[in-house]
N, C-alpha and C positions, 0 to 999 in steps of 0.2 A: 270405286274404292283397289288402292292397290294393294300387288299383293303383299303382305308385314314377318307373316315370316311367322308373327304369333298363334295363340289359339283362338278358335273364334271368341267363346267368355273373352277374354280379354278385348279385344277391336270391338265388344257389343256392349262390357265396360264403357268403352272408349265412347262412344256409338249415345249414347246412352250421357256419358256427361256433357262433350255436345251440345246434344240433349237440348238436359238438363240450363245448359252454358244460355240457350234461342231464349226460354221462356223466361225466361232473371231475363233479356233483357228488350221485351215489354213488361211495361210495368199493369198492365193487363190481365197477361195472358202471367204472368208472374200471382196475379191477385186469384185469379179465378183460379189457381192452380194448387193453392196452397189452401185456397177453400174447402176444395177437393180431398184431396189427396186428407189435410186434418191434422199437418204442422205445420209449425212454422218460424218463422225466418236463419228465429233461430235456433232452431235445431237441423238448418236444411244441407252445412255438410257432414253435418256430421250423419247425417239419416243417406249421405249419394254415400258412402260406405258399404251399400245396404244392396244385395243386389236388385231381391225381390222386391226394395223402389226401384233399381232404377230402371226394374222392366216399368213401375207404371209408372215410368216417369216418360217414356216408351209408350206406351198405350194411350197419356193423354196425349203427344203428337200423334198418337197411329186413324187417332173416335175422331179425328177433321181431314177429307182431305183437302184444305183448303193449308194447317199448317204444318199434315203435310209435307206438301208442295211447294213450301216458304220451308223448309231443314230442308230439306233436304234438297232446297239450290240452296241457305245460305252454308249447310255444310258437303256441296263438292258433291253428293250420295247422289245415288241412287231407290228409290223409293222403294224401291227388293232390295238391297243392304238394311235399312231399318230395317219392316219387319223382318228377317233372317235374324239380328243383331237383336229383336222383339222374340225372336224364339230362342236361339244362342239363352239368351239372363232365362227365360221360362223351363231349357230342357233343361238341368242341369248332370241325365240318369244316363240321358236320348244316348242312344246306339249303335248306327247304321244293322239296318238284312242284312246287307252284302255287301261282305268280304271286301 
């Protein structure tokens, strides 16, 4: 991932939106995600504005090696960038221990 000058949380949200698009690109994967998340297709767009939901999108992608590898390849990201994005979405109050 190239340095963008944006804060890590903004970058993480972009990665999560890309992951959601990746999920939506496969009917079977989308059906499974919707069933597990408990949301309907009609509320997907609204849910995508919630950082907690975006974190669950990345959780869904990362729980299976084949899926995370496929998403990493499709989005031209290294899997560690995906994990970092998930961490950034899950740690809104995180501060560095070292100045």
